[in-house]
N, C-alpha and C positions, 0 to 999 in steps of 0.2 A: 479549414478541414483538409486533411491530406488523405489521398487514396493511393493504395499500392497493393501489388500482389505479393510483396515480400515483407514479412513481419519485421525482419531486421532493419529494413528501411524505415518503417514506421517508428521503431524505437529510437531512431536517431533524433527525432524531433521532440522527444520526451512528452508523449501525449498524456493529457489528463485522463482520457478514457480511450481505450482501444477496443473497437467493435469489430469482431471477426464475422464476416458474412458467410452464412451457411449456403449450401447448395439448395436447389429447388426441392420441394417436397416430392414424394412419389407421384402424387396426382398431377401436380404442375409439370413434372418431368414428362409424364405420360402424355399430357395434353400437347406440350410443345413438340415432342417427338412425333406424335400422331399427325399434327398439323403439317409437318414438313415431309412426312413419309407418304401420306395419303391425301386424296381429295376429300372434301367434307363428307363424312358418313361412309366412305369407301372401306374403312378398316373393318366394318362389320362383315364384309364378304371374305375377309382373310383372318379369321381368329387364330389359325395356326402360325401365321406370320407375326401377329401381335404377341403370341406366346414367346417366340424367339426374341422379339423386340424387347420384352421385359428383361431378358438377360443383357441385351445390348445397353439398355438404359442403366442398368446397375454399374456397368463399366464407366459410364459417363459421370457418375458421382454427383448428379444434380447440376452439372455445369451447363448453362444454356447454350454456349457456343458449340460444345461437343454434341449435345442433343440435336441442335438444329443442323449441324454439318452432317452427322450420320443419318439423320432422317432424310435430308435432301439427297444424300448419296443413294438411298434406297427408294427414292420416289418413283423411279421408272422400273424398279425390279419387283417382280411378283412370283419368282420361282423360289421355293423353299431353300434350295442349295445356295442361292445367291445371298440370302440372309444369314445362313449358317456360316458362310465364308467370312462375313463381316464379324459375326459373334466370336468365331474361333480364331481370328487372326492373332498371331503370336504377339504382335506389337501391342495389342490391347490388354495384355496380361501384366505389363510393366507398371511403373509408378506414374509416368506421365501419360495418362490416358487421353488427355486433351490433345496433345501434340500428335499422338498416335491416330486419333480420330481424324485430325486434319490431314495427316499424311495419307491415310486411306482414301480420303476424298481427292487429294491431289493425284494419287496413283491411278484413280479411276478416270481422270480427265483424258479426252482424246488427245493424240500426239500434237495436233496443231494448236491446242490451247496452252500446253505446258510452257513453251518459251514466252508466251504473252504474260503468264502469271509470274514467272521468274523475273521478267523485266521490271515488274513493279517494285522489286526489292531495292531499286536505285533511289527510290523516293523515301523521305523521312516518314516516321510513324505519324499517324493522324493527318496525313496529307489529303487535301481535297482534290480528288481526281475529277477532271472534266473529260467527257468522252471525246471531244474533238482533238484534244491534245494527245491523249494516250493512244487513240486509234491511229493518228497520223504517224506517231513514232513506231507503232507496230508495223504499219505499212512500209515505212522507210527501211525496216529490217527484213522485210519479206515474210513476216509472220502471218499475214492474212492470206489464206489459201482459197482460191476460187478458180473454177474451170470456165466460168462465164466471161465472155468478152464484154468490155465496158461495164464491169461490175461496180455497183454502188458500194464503195469500200466503207463509207460512213455507216451505211445500214448493216453491212457485214460485221464491222467492228462493234456496233451496238448489240448485234446478236451474240457476239462473243461475251460482251459485258453481262448481258442478261443471263447467259449460261452460267457465268461465275456467280451471279447473284442467286440463281436458283439452287446452287450448291452451297450457299452460305459462305462462300469465300470472299465475296464482295458484299458490302452493306450499302444498298441504294439509299441515297439522300433525296434525289429528285429525278423523276422520269417524265420528260415532256414530249414523249413519243419520238421526236427526232434528235434529241440530245439528252444526256444523262449526267448526273453527278453522283459520285460514290466515295466511300471510304473503305479502308481495310483495317480489320481488328488487329491490335498489336501482336497477338499470337499468330495470326495468319501472316502478318508481316515477317515474323521470325521464321515461319515456314518458307516464305518466299526467299529469304536470305539463304536458308539451308539448301534448298533445291537449286538455287542459282549457282552456288559454288563459286569458283574462281571467275567464271565468265562475266558476272556482274559484280562490280566492286565500287567502293567509295575510297576517297583518299584516306579517311580515318580508319577504315576497316579493310585495308588492302591485304592481299596475300603476302606471305613471307617469301614465296618463291613462285616459279612457273608464271612469271609475268607475261610471257608470250601468249598465254591462254586467255588473258583478260580482253574482252571485246567491248564492254560497256562500262563507262565510268561516270559517277556523279560527284560534283564538287560543291562545297558550301563556302560561305564567306570566310569562316575561320581557317579554311584550308589554304587558299591561294589568292585571295582577293587583294592583299596588300600590294601596292604599286611597286614596292621594292623586293617582293618575294621572288625567289629564284625557282626554277623548275625542279621539283624533286627528282632525284636520280631514277627512282623506280618508274616514273611516268615516261621517261625517255626510253625505257625498254618495252613499252607497249606498242610494238611495231604494227600490230594488226587491229588497233583500236577502231571501233566503228561508231561509238557514241560518246559524246561529252555533253553532260547535262549540268548546267549551273543552276542549282535549286536553293534559292535563299530569298525570303520575302523582305528582309530588312536592309541588307547592304548589296550594292551592285558590284559586278565584276569590273575591275579597273586596271588589271595588269596587261598592258599591251604586249610586253615581251613574251609572257607565257602564251598568249593567244597566237602571236606570230610563230612561236616555236611549235605549238601544236599543229598549226596549219601546215607548216613546212615538213613536219615529220610524219603525220598520220594521213597518208595518201588514200587510205581505204575508208576514211570517215564517211558515214552515211547520215549522221544526225549531229547537229551542233546547236545547243541551246544556251545562249548567253543573255537571257532576259535580264532586265534591270541593270545592265552594265552602264558604267559612266564613261565609256570610251567615246572620244570625239570623232574617231574615224575607224572604219573597218579596213584591215589590211587588204591591199589589192591582190595579194597572193591567194585570197580566198577563191579566186577563179580557178586555181589549180586543183581544187577538191572536186574532181570530175565525177566522183561517185556520190556526192552529197545529195540526199533526198529531202532533208528536213533542216530548215534554218529559222531559228526563233530569235528575233532581236527586240522583243516587246519591252516596253517601259524604258527605253533608252532616251533620255530627255536632252542629250547633248549632241547626238550625231546629226549633222546637217546634210550630208550627202552620202550616197552609197557608191562604192567604186564601180566603174563600168564593167569591170571584170566579173561582177556578179551575174551578168547576162550570159556568161559562158557555162553556167551550171545547168546544162541542158537536161539533166536527169532530176532536177529539183521538183519535188511534188508539193512541198509545204513551205510557204514563205510568210512570216508574220512580222508586221511592223507596228503592232498596236501601241498607241500612245507614244510614238516617236515624234513628239510634238515639235521638235526643232527641225525636222526633215523638210528641206526647202523644195526638193523636187525628186521625182523618180527617174531612174536612168531611162534614156530614150529606147534602149534595146530590151527593156524588161519583157516586152511581148515575145521575145525569142524563147522564153522559158515555157516551151509548148507542152511540157509534161506536168505543169502545175495543176493540182487538184484543189488546193487550198491557198487563198491569197487574202491577206489582211493588210490593208494599206491605209496610210494617211499622208497628206502632202499639203504644202502651202500654195501649190499651184492653183490657178483658176480653172484649169481643165486637165484632163489626163492625157498622157503622151499619145499621139496618133498611132494607131495600130496596137495599142495595149491589149484590147480585148479580142481583136479580130482573129488572132491565132491561138488564143487560149481555149480551144474547143473542148479540152478535157476537164476544165475547171468545174468543180462541184460545189465549192463553198467560196463565196465572195463577201468580205467584210470591208465596208468603206466607212472609216471613222475619223473624226477630227479633220475632215477636209473642209475647213471653214470658208474657203474662198470659192469652192466649186459651186456653180449654179446649175450645171446639167451633167448627167452621167454620160451623155453622148449617145450616138446611134449605134455604136459598135456592140453594145450589150446584147443585141439580137443574135450575135454569133455564139453566145454562151448557151448552146442548146442542151448541154449536159448539166447545167447549173441546178443544184438541189436546194442550196441554202443562200439566201441573200439577206444581209444585215447592213442597214444604213443608220449611222448614228453621229450626232453632233456635227452635222453638216448644216450650219445655221443659215447659209445662203442658198441652199438647194431649193429650187422653186417647183420643179415638176419631175415626174418620172418619164422615161422615154416612151414614145408612142408605140414602140414595137415590143412592149413587154409580153405581148401575146405569143411571141415566138419562143418564150422560155417554157417549153412544154414539160420539162422535168422538174420545175420549181415546186417545192412542197413546204419550204420554211421561209417566211418573210417577216422580218422584224424591222421596225422603224423607231428609232430612239432620238428624241430631242432634235427634231428637224422642223421647227415651228413655221418656217416659210413654205414648207412643202405642201402643195395643193393636192390633196388626195381625192377630192370629189371629182375633179376634172382631169385627173391623170391616173394611170394604172389600169385603164380599161383593158380587158383581155386576159388579165391574170386569173388563172383558174387552177383547180387541182391542189390547192393548198391543204396541208395537214396541220400546220402550226402558223398562227398569225399573232404578232405582238405589236401593239402601238403604245409608246411610252413618251410622256411629256409632249403633248400636242395641243394645238388650239382648235382642233376640229370640233364641230358642233354636232356631227352625226357620223356614224360609221359609213364608209364608202359602199355604194351599192354593188360595186364589182365583187365584193366578198360573197355575194349570192352565187357567183359562178363556182364557188367551192362548197356549195351546200351539201353535196354528196361525198365530200372527202375530209372536210375540216374536223379535226379531233381535239385541238387545244387552242384556246384564244385567251390572250391577256390584254386588258385595257387598263392603262395606268397613267395617273397624273394628267388626265384630260379635263382641265378645269372648266371648259365651256361645254362639255358633253352633257346635254340636258335629258336625253332619252335614248333608250336602246330601240332599234327598229323592230317592228312586228314580224319582219321576215326572219328574225333570229330563230323562231320556232321551226324553220325549214332546215336548220343545221342538224340533220337527223343522226349524224355520227359523232357529234360533239360530246367529248368525255370530260374535258377540263375547261372551266371558265373562271378566270381570275379578274376581278374588278377591284381596282386599288386607287385610292385617292381621286375619286371623281365626285366632288362635293355636290354638284348640281343634279346628279341622278337621284330621283326620288321614288321610282317604281320600276318593277320588272314588266316586260311585255306580257300580254294576256296568254300567249301560247307557250309559256315556259314549261308547262306540265307535259307538253308533247316531246320534250327533249329526253326521251326515255333512255338514251345511252349515257346521259350525264352522270358521272360518278363523283366528281369533285367540284365544289363551288366555293370560291373564296370571295368574300365581300369585306374589304379591309379599308378603314378610314373613309367610309362613305356614310356619314351620320344618318341622313334621311333615309337612304336605301336600307341601311342596317335595321332601322326602327321598323320598317314595313316588313322586313324578313324575319323578325324576331320569332324564335321557335314557339309554335303553338298559338301565339296571340297576334302576331303581325298580320297585316292585311294581305301580304303577298306570300305568307307561309304555305298556303295550299298549293301555290304554283311550284314550290321546290321541295315539298316534304318527301318526294320520292327519291331525292338525291342521297346516296349513302353517306357521303362525307361533305359536311357543310361547315365552313369556318367564317364566323362573323366577328369582326373586331374593329373597335374605334380607337383603342388605346395606343400608347407609345411603349408598350411592354415588350419583353423579349420575343414573344410569339409574333408580334407584328414585325419585328426586325427580321425574323426568319422569313416572312413573306417577302420583305424587301429583297432578300438574297435570291429568292426564287424568281422574282420579276427580272432581276438583272443578270441572270445566268447566261443569257444568250450573248452577252458582250464579252464573256470570258472564253479563252481558247486554251 
């Protein structure tokens, strides 16, 4: 089956049957528009606005994206003149009403959101955006605006993303309170390209002139990845380039010459993303990029050492070394990067360099992954008083958490993945104020009691691949703000605690691949159904179907950056 918006494209495959999808019916169009423009039942207070809305809906020709976008645009507007302005906008009288509707929504964005939206044009269509990644890039370019000292830019960036979602410009795939995943509709992506203009460019869709105005560039494997490829002449003219993103999931960047040339020429670079590269070393000249804020070296399986010059990047805010599995050690001076807010590290060392954490007092996100020889995180972690997110994964010899975790007063996201030797029952005391907690692939037999310290804050909890977990604690009923609970692949769990009905804030419950528990929670007939029947969204699944795979993706999102 082939789907396309262009009938001439469909004809190229000589279809046996061509089915043209019609727009939504009038009633369905009205329902979708109303859902986005008003709170439930509110439209009855504004019949005069709904009358204008009828005309706006006609211009949308039953296209869901246009209806949702214009409805979202009008959600906060209750003045008759505001609705008339949308209805009578000249752009809505043309043939391409869908793009006109999207452009109206873009024009209504506050000034600080517009560059964030345009920046997304650098990514390919159907790209899976993760909040940590895109927010860090927005921050590197100075797009996140705040007058508050020590602002939580992750939270600010999430607020930006939610604003885009509320206007139907972004499509949320997953929202776990402290992190999000979203996509952008193809037509919205076209709009992003249009409004970005020359400033955001790709190698394949570069401008024909005015190269000096290009500030952000994305590159794919087919553009420059060949080891013998030369630097295209137009790239050499991008004197004020601030961003290079290498975006390709299949082939890694391998051209050392092009990388050296870019580093030597683009002195104003703020963001460099060469994830998945096959480079065996990073040029020492990278230390000359004094304006660099963002450096992503994820998935480089060959690099063994980082140049010591990387410790000169004093303005660096984001450094990610995820799955750099050959990396033998971290530079001793990495603690000099005092402006880091995001750090994702792995190393073959048995301990972290002395002083690594002591000076990183602005750090808000710390991801420690694939540190297979590390037995302890060390005592310096107590200095990370601004740390919001802590993710520890695949540290197979890690035995305990530091005793001074209680000093991490800002911590609200804590995830532990595949650390089977980690003793959680006797370490971790003092952790409190968590909003999100995830435990994945663990031999624990019970949830740690210190989670009760977050009874008045915890909103999302995931328990996955805990083969020895036989029961959930009765104190679970005290998590009064819990909204999301995901239980996945815990075969020994056979019942829910008695007080589950007291979790009145619970909105989403996933029980996946837990045969005994699923049977007890079966809708209407299960023995535990009465404990959870108040939950609006319940997902029960034992199978290996596609739906279960979707849950797998949701469980593992916290390891992606």
